[in-house]
PADO-53753 format. One record per atom (N, C-alpha, C): x, y, z. Coordinates in steps of 0.05 Angstrom, whole numbers, padded with zeros to 5 digits, always signed. Example, Ala and Ser with C-alpha at 12.3 -4.5 7.8 and 13.67 -1.06 7.14 Angstrom:
! PADO-53753
+00264-00114+00156;+00246-00090+00156;+00264-00066+00156;+00257-00045+00142;+00273-00021+00143;+00258+00001+00157;
This chain:
! PADO-53753
-01112+01357+01401;-01124+01380+01403;-01088+01393+01412;-01082+01411+01393;-01057+01426+01400;-01060+01443+01405;-01052+01441+01426;-01034+01464+01445;-01007+01472+01444;-01007+01498+01467;-00979+01514+01462;-00961+01486+01478;-00969+01476+01492;-00953+01461+01507;-00948+01431+01497;-00962+01425+01481;-00964+01400+01470;-00950+01408+01433;-00944+01421+01430;-00920+01437+01406;-00902+01443+01423;-00896+01449+01443;-00874+01456+01458;-00860+01424+01464;-00876+01406+01477;-00866+01380+01484;-00864+01361+01453;-00873+01367+01428;-00868+01361+01400;-00846+01376+01402;-00846+01396+01396;-00806+01403+01393;-00785+01390+01414;-00790+01393+01427;-00765+01386+01446;-00763+01351+01450;-00784+01340+01436;-00777+01307+01426;-00759+01314+01395;-00764+01324+01378;-00749+01333+01350;-00729+01346+01359;-00729+01350+01376;-00699+01368+01384;-00673+01337+01396;-00689+01324+01415;-00674+01299+01421;-00669+01287+01397;-00692+01281+01380;-00680+01252+01353;-00660+01270+01342;-00663+01294+01337;-00647+01313+01323;-00620+01313+01335;-00609+01311+01366;-00583+01311+01385;-00577+01279+01380;-00598+01256+01377;-00584+01231+01379;-00567+01224+01346;-00588+01236+01322;-00577+01230+01297;-00550+01251+01296;-00543+01275+01312;-00523+01282+01301;-00502+01282+01328;-00505+01252+01332;-00487+01245+01360;-00477+01264+01375;-00491+01288+01384;-00490+01312+01402;-00495+01316+01435;-00473+01302+01452;-00484+01308+01477;-00493+01332+01496;-00479+01349+01471;-00486+01376+01488;-00521+01376+01480;-00528+01377+01447;-00553+01379+01442;-00568+01362+01469;-00570+01336+01465;-00584+01329+01482;-00585+01337+01515;-00569+01335+01521;-00564+01344+01546;-00578+01377+01546;-00570+01397+01538;-00584+01422+01528;-00626+01411+01542;-00632+01398+01539;-00659+01390+01530;-00666+01368+01564;-00647+01370+01574;-00655+01361+01608;-00654+01379+01621;-00676+01377+01644;-00676+01396+01669;-00652+01388+01686;-00646+01401+01696;-00639+01406+01717;-00636+01379+01734;-00650+01356+01746;-00659+01325+01758;-00667+01322+01743;-00657+01318+01715;-00674+01309+01694;-00657+01274+01690;-00673+01242+01682;-00673+01221+01688;-00664+01218+01656;-00649+01198+01652;-00643+01178+01629;-00647+01159+01626;-00670+01139+01619;-00681+01116+01624;-00666+01103+01606;-00650+01100+01598;-00644+01076+01570;-00660+01054+01571;-00679+01041+01554;-00685+01014+01550;-00665+00989+01553;-00677+00972+01577;-00658+00949+01580;-00628+00963+01606;-00628+00992+01608;-00608+00987+01632;-00616+01002+01656;-00603+00999+01677;-00610+01022+01694;-00614+01047+01688;-00631+01063+01697;-00636+01098+01700;-00611+01111+01711;-00602+01135+01700;-00587+01147+01702;-00595+01169+01713;-00587+01194+01742;-00598+01212+01752;-00578+01229+01758;-00557+01227+01755;-00544+01255+01764;-00529+01272+01730;-00529+01291+01722;-00522+01303+01699;-00494+01296+01702;-00481+01296+01710;-00455+01288+01702;-00452+01251+01686;-00463+01240+01701;-00461+01216+01694;-00477+01218+01672;-00495+01228+01658;-00516+01227+01639;-00494+01234+01621;-00485+01246+01621;-00456+01267+01596;-00448+01245+01591;-00433+01231+01617;-00411+01212+01606;-00424+01192+01591;-00450+01183+01599;-00470+01153+01588;-00469+01162+01559;-00477+01190+01551;-00495+01205+01516;-00447+01198+01498;-00438+01206+01522;-00414+01208+01505;-00403+01179+01498;-00405+01164+01521;-00399+01128+01503;-00408+01123+01488;-00449+01126+01490;-00462+01120+01468;-00454+01127+01432;-00446+01150+01436;-00436+01161+01413;-00414+01149+01412;-00393+01148+01422;-00362+01143+01416;-00362+01115+01404;-00389+01099+01407;-00393+01065+01409;-00405+01075+01380;-00428+01074+01379;-00448+01081+01357;-00465+01110+01338;-00476+01112+01318;-00479+01124+01305;-00505+01118+01292;-00533+01148+01306;-00562+01136+01314;-00570+01151+01283;-00590+01130+01267;-00611+01146+01249;-00643+01145+01260;-00650+01159+01261;-00681+01160+01283;-00698+01175+01278;-00718+01160+01277;-00742+01177+01261;-00763+01176+01286;-00761+01189+01307;-00786+01190+01329;-00814+01203+01315;-00835+01186+01314;-00865+01195+01321;-00882+01196+01343;-00888+01221+01349;-00903+01226+01363;-00935+01217+01367;-00941+01203+01387;-00966+01185+01382;-00984+01198+01397;-00982+01215+01418;-00993+01221+01441;-00980+01242+01468;-00998+01261+01468;-00981+01277+01488;-01005+01287+01517;-01003+01276+01533;-01024+01289+01558;-00999+01308+01579;-01016+01339+01577;-01008+01352+01582;-01018+01357+01623;-00999+01353+01645;-01010+01345+01673;-01017+01356+01691;-00995+01387+01685;-00994+01410+01690;-00967+01423+01679;-00974+01460+01672;-00948+01465+01666;-00922+01462+01658;-00911+01437+01682;-00889+01426+01692;-00884+01406+01683;-00909+01388+01680;-00906+01365+01677;-00920+01352+01650;-00912+01332+01632;-00934+01321+01612;-00914+01292+01606;-00930+01274+01592;-00920+01254+01581;-00938+01252+01556;-00907+01245+01533;-00918+01236+01506;-00913+01200+01515;-00921+01194+01486;-00918+01165+01482;-00915+01163+01449;-00892+01152+01449;-00871+01164+01416;-00862+01132+01411;-00857+01136+01376;-00851+01105+01376;-00823+01113+01354;-00800+01106+01353;-00777+01115+01343;-00765+01083+01322;-00763+01096+01303;-00751+01073+01280;-00723+01084+01283;-00693+01067+01263;-00683+01073+01251;-00658+01048+01259;-00636+01062+01253;-00610+01044+01250;-00584+01052+01266;-00574+01033+01268;-00540+01049+01279;-00512+01035+01267;
């Protein structure tokens, strides 16, 4: 079922993929809540905004991503919380 909330979450995820593809730290950071957490695969979670920004800067200096993200499922828990199951393919 498509709702405004699921559409908003889908747009956010597409924006994230676009930010990664553009190697744009500022675009990626604009999608985070003030208390957001970056949880990169195979690495420790990063919880402070300045540390998250620094991590994206480092990532984008090292690699260029070409990501395609597919949203498989979105579950809205409350107006402030939702979960998305996605797959991502791409190259670096």
